[in-house]
MDAnalysis code that builds the backbone (N, CA, C; Angstrom):
import MDAnalysis as mda
import numpy as np

u = mda.Universe.empty(336, n_residues=112, atom_resindex=np.repeat(np.arange(112), 3), trajectory=True)
u.add_TopologyAttr("name", ["N", "CA", "C"] * 112)
u.add_TopologyAttr("resid", np.arange(1, 113))
u.add_TopologyAttr("resname", ["UNK", "UNK", "UNK", "UNK", "UNK", "UNK", "UNK", "UNK", "UNK", "UNK", "UNK", "UNK", "UNK", "UNK", "UNK", "UNK", "UNK", "UNK", "UNK", "UNK", "UNK", "UNK", "UNK", "UNK", "UNK", "UNK", "UNK", "UNK", "UNK", "UNK", "UNK", "UNK", "UNK", "UNK", "UNK", "UNK", "UNK", "UNK", "UNK", "UNK", "UNK", "UNK", "UNK", "UNK", "UNK", "UNK", "UNK", "UNK", "UNK", "UNK", "UNK", "UNK", "UNK", "UNK", "UNK", "UNK", "UNK", "UNK", "UNK", "UNK", "UNK", "UNK", "UNK", "UNK", "UNK", "UNK", "UNK", "UNK", "UNK", "UNK", "UNK", "UNK", "UNK", "UNK", "UNK", "UNK", "UNK", "UNK", "UNK", "UNK", "UNK", "UNK", "UNK", "UNK", "UNK", "UNK", "UNK", "UNK", "UNK", "UNK", "UNK", "UNK", "UNK", "UNK", "UNK", "UNK", "UNK", "UNK", "UNK", "UNK", "UNK", "UNK", "UNK", "UNK", "UNK", "UNK", "UNK", "UNK", "UNK", "UNK", "UNK", "UNK"])
u.atoms.positions = np.array([
    [181.355, 111.889, 2.638],
    [181.635, 113.171, 2.055],
    [180.951, 113.230, 0.705],
    [180.347, 114.331, 0.398],
    [179.626, 114.528, -0.851],
    [180.501, 115.351, -1.784],
    [180.734, 114.840, -2.989],
    [181.574, 115.531, -3.972],
    [180.821, 115.629, -5.285],
    [181.037, 116.725, -5.988],
    [180.416, 116.919, -7.295],
    [181.456, 116.697, -8.381],
    [181.054, 115.995, -9.421],
    [181.942, 115.769, -10.555],
    [181.978, 117.047, -11.369],
    [183.210, 117.528, -11.639],
    [183.374, 118.760, -12.406],
    [183.095, 118.574, -13.882],
    [183.143, 119.672, -14.628],
    [182.849, 119.657, -16.060],
    [183.796, 118.744, -16.834],
    [185.019, 118.546, -16.328],
    [185.986, 117.686, -17.022],
    [185.847, 116.218, -16.602],
    [184.889, 115.911, -15.719],
    [184.675, 114.535, -15.298],
    [185.515, 114.124, -14.109],
    [186.122, 115.080, -13.423],
    [186.998, 114.758, -12.297],
    [186.356, 115.161, -10.973],
    [186.814, 114.490, -9.912],
    [186.443, 114.909, -8.560],
    [187.733, 115.152, -7.793],
    [187.656, 115.976, -6.776],
    [188.807, 116.255, -5.923],
    [188.512, 115.712, -4.536],
    [189.456, 114.920, -4.018],
    [189.275, 114.358, -2.684],
    [189.999, 115.169, -1.623],
    [190.805, 116.107, -2.036],
    [191.544, 116.943, -1.108],
    [193.018, 116.600, -1.077],
    [193.803, 117.524, -0.512],
    [195.260, 117.359, -0.496],
    [195.710, 116.128, 0.266],
    [194.921, 115.685, 1.220],
    [195.265, 114.493, 2.002],
    [195.488, 113.290, 1.100],
    [194.779, 113.230, -0.031],
    [194.854, 112.077, -0.923],
    [195.687, 112.353, -2.182],
    [196.326, 113.500, -2.241],
    [197.122, 113.842, -3.415],
    [198.232, 112.814, -3.621],
    [198.369, 112.321, -4.840],
    [199.418, 111.370, -5.180],
    [199.116, 109.929, -4.802],
    [197.996, 109.684, -4.152],
    [197.629, 108.315, -3.755],
    [196.964, 107.606, -4.926],
    [197.080, 106.285, -4.941],
    [196.460, 105.479, -5.981],
    [195.210, 104.804, -5.440],
    [194.181, 104.739, -6.277],
    [192.928, 104.092, -5.908],
    [192.505, 103.147, -7.018],
    [191.989, 101.993, -6.628],
    [191.347, 101.098, -7.575],
    [189.893, 101.552, -7.637],
    [189.419, 101.916, -8.816],
    [188.055, 102.414, -8.981],
    [187.188, 101.271, -9.501],
    [186.169, 100.927, -8.732],
    [185.292, 99.812, -9.092],
    [183.910, 100.367, -9.421],
    [183.529, 100.310, -10.711],
    [182.168, 100.745, -11.062],
    [181.167, 99.640, -10.752],
    [180.044, 99.990, -10.176],
    [178.996, 99.030, -9.845],
    [177.842, 99.190, -10.833],
    [177.098, 98.110, -11.077],
    [175.993, 98.167, -12.053],
    [174.948, 99.232, -11.732],
    [174.794, 99.565, -10.450],
    [173.779, 100.553, -10.087],
    [174.267, 101.990, -10.230],
    [175.473, 102.180, -10.810],
    [175.985, 103.527, -11.045],
    [176.937, 104.032, -9.972],
    [177.077, 103.299, -8.863],
    [178.013, 103.705, -7.820],
    [179.439, 103.418, -8.255],
    [180.380, 104.172, -7.680],
    [181.804, 103.905, -7.853],
    [182.408, 103.707, -6.477],
    [183.259, 102.706, -6.366],
    [183.929, 102.411, -5.112],
    [185.412, 102.682, -5.317],
    [186.016, 103.446, -4.417],
    [187.439, 103.749, -4.497],
    [188.159, 103.006, -3.388],
    [189.086, 102.133, -3.776],
    [189.843, 101.341, -2.825],
    [191.297, 101.812, -2.882],
    [191.847, 102.313, -1.766],
    [193.250, 102.728, -1.794],
    [194.162, 101.523, -2.005],
    [195.163, 101.681, -2.848],
    [196.128, 100.617, -3.107],
    [197.526, 101.150, -2.843],
    [198.425, 100.259, -2.453],
    [199.795, 100.668, -2.152],
    [200.706, 100.514, -3.351],
    [200.744, 99.286, -3.898],
    [201.660, 99.005, -4.994],
    [200.886, 98.585, -6.230],
    [201.333, 99.081, -7.349],
    [200.730, 98.723, -8.613],
    [201.855, 98.300, -9.544],
    [201.671, 97.180, -10.212],
    [202.681, 96.730, -11.160],
    [202.833, 97.775, -12.256],
    [204.057, 98.153, -12.529],
    [204.297, 99.181, -13.541],
    [204.572, 98.573, -14.907],
    [204.744, 97.263, -14.963],
    [204.959, 96.601, -16.246],
    [203.870, 95.575, -16.464],
    [203.545, 95.364, -17.710],
    [202.547, 94.355, -18.039],
    [203.132, 92.979, -17.802],
    [202.313, 92.036, -17.348],
    [202.830, 90.684, -17.166],
    [203.278, 90.115, -18.506],
    [204.353, 89.366, -18.463],
    [204.882, 88.754, -19.671],
    [204.055, 87.527, -20.036],
    [203.701, 87.427, -21.293],
    [202.981, 86.252, -21.777],
    [204.014, 85.170, -22.040],
    [203.847, 83.990, -21.434],
    [204.822, 82.927, -21.658],
    [204.898, 82.574, -23.142],
    [206.104, 82.470, -23.632],
    [206.318, 82.147, -25.035],
    [206.328, 80.630, -25.219],
    [205.657, 80.179, -26.252],
    [205.649, 78.756, -26.581],
    [206.990, 78.427, -27.234],
    [207.619, 77.359, -26.759],
    [208.910, 76.923, -27.298],
    [208.779, 75.479, -27.759],
    [209.705, 75.056, -28.569],
    [209.716, 73.684, -29.058],
    [210.710, 72.855, -28.264],
    [210.273, 71.707, -27.822],
    [211.172, 70.759, -27.183],
    [211.932, 70.043, -28.295],
    [213.216, 69.766, -28.094],
    [213.987, 69.078, -29.139],
    [213.350, 67.765, -29.592],
    [212.657, 67.065, -28.668],
    [212.053, 65.787, -29.042],
    [210.540, 65.893, -29.269],
    [210.014, 67.127, -29.332],
    [208.590, 67.317, -29.590],
    [207.692, 67.138, -28.384],
    [208.266, 67.019, -27.182],
    [207.493, 66.806, -25.956],
    [206.589, 68.004, -25.681],
    [205.378, 67.709, -25.220],
    [204.474, 68.742, -24.694],
    [204.006, 68.282, -23.324],
    [203.656, 69.207, -22.445],
    [203.234, 68.825, -21.096],
    [201.995, 67.939, -21.133],
    [201.883, 67.008, -20.180],
    [200.680, 66.177, -20.100],
    [199.460, 67.059, -19.843],
    [198.331, 66.623, -20.316],
    [197.106, 67.359, -20.048],
    [196.474, 67.957, -21.284],
    [196.923, 67.579, -22.457],
    [196.281, 68.049, -23.672],
    [196.830, 69.348, -24.230],
    [197.981, 69.767, -23.781],
    [198.579, 70.992, -24.311],
    [199.140, 70.725, -25.700],
    [199.143, 71.746, -26.546],
    [199.717, 71.575, -27.879],
    [201.049, 72.303, -28.013],
    [201.561, 72.821, -26.917],
    [202.856, 73.487, -26.905],
    [203.350, 73.565, -25.479],
    [204.562, 74.041, -25.308],
    [205.080, 74.160, -23.943],
    [205.891, 75.443, -23.809],
    [206.098, 75.834, -22.572],
    [206.886, 77.019, -22.266],
    [208.250, 76.583, -21.730],
    [209.134, 77.549, -21.599],
    [210.447, 77.244, -21.023],
    [210.275, 76.682, -19.623],
    [209.327, 77.232, -18.852],
    [209.086, 76.737, -17.495],
    [208.702, 75.262, -17.541],
    [207.810, 74.885, -18.484],
    [207.395, 73.488, -18.583],
    [208.583, 72.599, -18.924],
    [209.434, 73.055, -19.845],
    [210.625, 72.269, -20.177],
    [211.544, 72.130, -18.974],
    [211.715, 73.224, -18.231],
    [212.581, 73.193, -17.049],
    [212.019, 72.276, -15.961],
    [210.717, 72.073, -15.954],
    [210.054, 71.271, -14.926],
    [209.435, 70.000, -15.490],
    [209.963, 69.539, -16.586],
    [209.419, 68.388, -17.300],
    [209.312, 67.151, -16.410],
    [210.368, 66.820, -15.671],
    [210.349, 65.623, -14.819],
    [209.225, 65.694, -13.790],
    [209.077, 66.850, -13.155],
    [208.035, 67.001, -12.136],
    [206.644, 66.915, -12.757],
    [206.458, 67.504, -13.934],
    [205.159, 67.446, -14.600],
    [204.800, 66.011, -14.992],
    [205.784, 65.274, -15.496],
    [205.520, 63.887, -15.872],
    [205.232, 63.030, -14.635],
    [205.958, 63.279, -13.537],
    [205.715, 62.560, -12.289],
    [204.294, 62.831, -11.792],
    [203.884, 64.090, -11.820],
    [202.545, 64.457, -11.373],
    [201.482, 63.794, -12.253],
    [201.718, 63.768, -13.561],
    [200.758, 63.132, -14.468],
    [200.629, 61.644, -14.167],
    [201.735, 60.979, -13.824],
    [201.674, 59.561, -13.457],
    [200.857, 59.369, -12.181],
    [201.036, 60.273, -11.222],
    [200.254, 60.181, -9.981],
    [198.761, 60.306, -10.268],
    [198.401, 61.219, -11.137],
    [196.990, 61.415, -11.487],
    [196.438, 60.167, -12.171],
    [197.235, 59.570, -13.060],
    [196.784, 58.347, -13.742],
    [196.552, 57.217, -12.742],
    [197.412, 57.127, -11.731],
    [197.307, 56.036, -10.757],
    [196.211, 56.278, -9.723],
    [196.171, 57.473, -9.151],
    [195.259, 57.735, -8.035],
    [194.026, 58.528, -8.441],
    [194.025, 59.133, -9.607],
    [192.910, 59.979, -10.017],
    [193.138, 61.409, -9.559],
    [192.246, 62.269, -9.963],
    [192.338, 63.671, -9.569],
    [191.937, 63.824, -8.101],
    [192.166, 64.983, -7.544],
    [191.769, 65.245, -6.158],
    [190.257, 65.091, -6.010],
    [189.494, 65.516, -7.007],
    [188.039, 65.384, -6.950],
    [187.634, 63.917, -6.943],
    [188.304, 63.094, -7.757],
    [187.992, 61.662, -7.781],
    [188.362, 61.005, -6.456],
    [189.490, 61.396, -5.877],
    [189.873, 60.852, -4.571],
    [188.855, 61.238, -3.508],
    [188.367, 62.467, -3.538],
    [187.370, 62.916, -2.571],
    [186.068, 62.125, -2.736],
    [185.649, 61.910, -3.982],
    [184.439, 61.124, -4.215],
    [184.578, 59.720, -3.631],
    [185.745, 59.088, -3.833],
    [185.965, 57.744, -3.272],
    [185.925, 57.785, -1.746],
    [186.577, 58.779, -1.154],
    [186.593, 58.895, 0.308],
    [185.179, 59.055, 0.848],
    [184.394, 59.931, 0.234],
    [183.031, 60.159, 0.723],
    [182.154, 58.928, 0.535],
    [182.388, 58.178, -0.542],
    [181.632, 56.934, -0.734],
    [181.973, 55.922, 0.357],
    [183.239, 55.904, 0.789],
    [183.678, 54.970, 1.826],
    [183.345, 55.469, 3.231],
    [183.144, 56.773, 3.402],
    [182.869, 57.373, 4.712],
    [181.652, 58.290, 4.633],
    [180.465, 57.742, 4.440],
    [179.277, 58.599, 4.303],
    [179.006, 59.430, 5.551],
    [179.537, 58.998, 6.688],
    [179.331, 59.780, 7.919],
    [179.979, 61.157, 7.833],
    [180.943, 61.318, 6.942],
    [181.603, 62.621, 6.787],
    [180.652, 63.658, 6.208],
    [179.559, 63.212, 5.607],
    [178.573, 64.127, 5.019],
    [177.515, 64.559, 6.006],
    [177.482, 63.962, 7.197],
    [176.470, 64.338, 8.169],
    [176.920, 65.578, 8.920],
    [175.968, 66.181, 9.585],
    [176.224, 67.442, 10.276],
    [176.679, 67.261, 11.720],
    [176.842, 66.025, 12.186],
    [177.119, 65.794, 13.593],
    [178.603, 65.617, 13.916],
    [179.482, 65.954, 13.010],
    [180.910, 65.768, 13.274],
    [181.641, 67.065, 13.619],
    [180.882, 68.138, 13.818],
    [181.505, 69.392, 14.240],
    [181.708, 70.365, 13.103],
    [182.254, 71.494, 13.463],
    [182.478, 72.548, 12.488],
    [183.615, 72.177, 11.546],
    [183.497, 72.622, 10.322],
    [184.553, 72.407, 9.343],
    [185.337, 73.672, 9.201],
])
């Protein structure tokens, strides 16, 4: 459908689309893409507030502060950090696996 932008910068899609919400995506070549959406968050996401732990604890990983969520999940975060120290990151584990199983890099083992 061909539509002309009016003097106020608006276009009309017709009564069929009245009250509907669209995500408008501008493209570098000047095109606009309209994607119909159902639900849109009406409130802005809350920024987690930095809190102080009574003993000065901060989550492992180089953080300089923590959130209430981190304090509430402190045991799990510390457990996970210990696992990383012992076994390495997922990327390091994958590198070790591929070094031990070079056949996994060949194309003859089927679709992934």
